[in-house]
N, C-alpha and C positions, 0 to 999 in steps of 0.2 A: 707200763705198769709192771712192777716187780712184786711177786707174791713170795714172801720171805718168812723164815722162822726155823726153829729146830727141825731136825729130822723127826718125822712122826707127828708134826704139829697140825697136819691137815692141809698143807700147801697145795698138793696135787688135786685133791677133791675140790678145794675152793677155786684154784686157778682154772680148772676145767669148766666149772660152772660160770665163772666170770667171763671166760672166753666165749662160751656159748651165748650167754646173755648179751654180750657186747658185739658179737659177730667178729671177734678178733681171733687170730690164731694164737695157739698156746705153745710156747717153746719150753720144753722141759729138759733140763740138763741131763737128768737120768735117762730119759728116752734116747736122747742122742748118744750118750755114752754106751748104752746097751746096744744100739744099732752098730756103733763103731766096733765094739767087742764081737758082735755076731759076724760082722763083715771081715774084720781083720784076723779074728781067731785068737788063739792062746798067745801068751807072751813069747816074743822071739827068744832064741837062745841067749843066755846071759842076763835076762831080765826076770826079776822076781814078780810074782803075781801082783803084789802090792804096788811096786813101781810101774808096772804095766797099767794097772787101774788108775794110778795117778796121772799118768801120761794121757790115757784116754779121756779122763775127767777134764784135764787142761784143754785138750782138743775140742771136747764137747762144749766147754765154756766159751771158747773162741768162736765156735760155730754159731752159738746163740747170738752173739753180737753182730755177726754177719748177716744172719736172718733178720734180726731186728732192724738193720739199716734199710731193708726194703719193705718193711711191714708198715703199711699206711692204711687207715689212719692210726693204728696202734697195734700193739700185741701184748700178750701177757707172758712174762718170763717167770719161770718157777724153779727155784733152787734154794738150798740153805746158804744164803749169802751172809755169813756170820761176820762179826766185826773185823776179823783179821783180813777179810777179803774186800774191804771197802775200797782200797786203792785199785784193786783189779776191776771192780764194778765201775768205778769213776772212769777209768781208762777205756773200758769196754763201751760205755754209754757215749764217751766222746768219739770214739771210732765209728759208732753207729750213727752219729749225728743227732743224738738225742739230748736236748737241753733241759727238758722238763720231765720228771718222772714222779709217779705216785707209787708209794711203797705200802703194800697191804701186809701188815705184820701179824702172823698167826700166833696168837698169845694162848699158850697152854702151860700148865705146870710141867716142869721137867719130868716128873714121875709119870704123867700121862703120856707125854711124847715118847718116853722110853718104853713104856708098856706097849704102845702102838707099834713102835719100831720092832721090838722083839717079837711081837705077834706076827708081823708080816715077813720077817727075815727069811723064813724057810721058803716062801713063795717068790722072793725077789731074784733078779738076775745074779748069777755067780760073779760077775765083774765087780759088784759092790763089796764083796768080801765082808759081809756083815758079821760073820763069826769072829773077826778080829776086834770088833767094837767092845770095849771093856769099860769098867768103872772110870778109869783115868780118861778115856775118850770122852765119856759123857760129862765128866767134870770140866774138860776143856770146852766142849760145846756149850755147857751151861754158862761158863764165864763169858763166852763170846756171843751169847744169844741176846743181842739188842738190835733195834732197827738201825739201818745205815744212815737214815736221816738225810737223804740226798734231795729231798723235796718234801711234798706232803706225805705224812705218815698216817695211815688209818689202822689203828690197832683193832683187831677183831678177836673176840673170845671164840676159839674153835674147839672148846671142850664139848660144846653142843652145836645145835643147828645154827646156821647163819641166815639172816634175812638179807637176800641179795639186793632187793630193791633199795633197802635202807643203806646198805654199804655203797652201792653205786651212787646214790644221791649224796652221801657223805663225801665222795670223791669229787663232787661237782659235776657229775655227769647227769644228764636228764633221764632218769629212770622211766619217766612217763613215755618218752619217745620210743621206747623199746616195744611198745604196742601191746604188752600183755603183763599180767601180774606174774612176777617171777616167784617160783617156790623157794622155800627155805632150803638151803644146802643141808642134807641130813647129817646126823651125827657121823663122825669118823667110824668106819667099819671095826676098827680095832679098839674102840672105847671101852 
């Protein structure tokens, strides 16, 4: 399962709730990237911070596909896989041996995603270099913000709370087998 959408669309919140409900691991590109940055340290001589961040991001992305290959019966991947990354995602899924994928698209207006993003920027890891994100970057992200459509797509309005049981059943999974009534995922903290 891929939880996808704009930065600030509620992907992490929803992915964590889905992972817990399904008993599946959640693989977040941001968390892997942050761990790599903490382990490897600042950019090596000759590398700009932005270039280093991109290299760590690419390594984090590849790590997700490796982890996914061993995750059975499934896993939840969380990252903003915007349209320009479709080819990368297809290749990663192939390397991981995944033939069928469900995409959960976190649907929010760009203005909501941006407000959430800017609200959390000060508390995010420095490797993300959120200060460099400007109007032009947001225009690019907005143009690329469409589901990848590599399989079933479940669009979810993440401007408010999400009923997990309903979402899980929409994906064709048996929500009743989870053995308990799942709560709604609360509104995003930066709403």
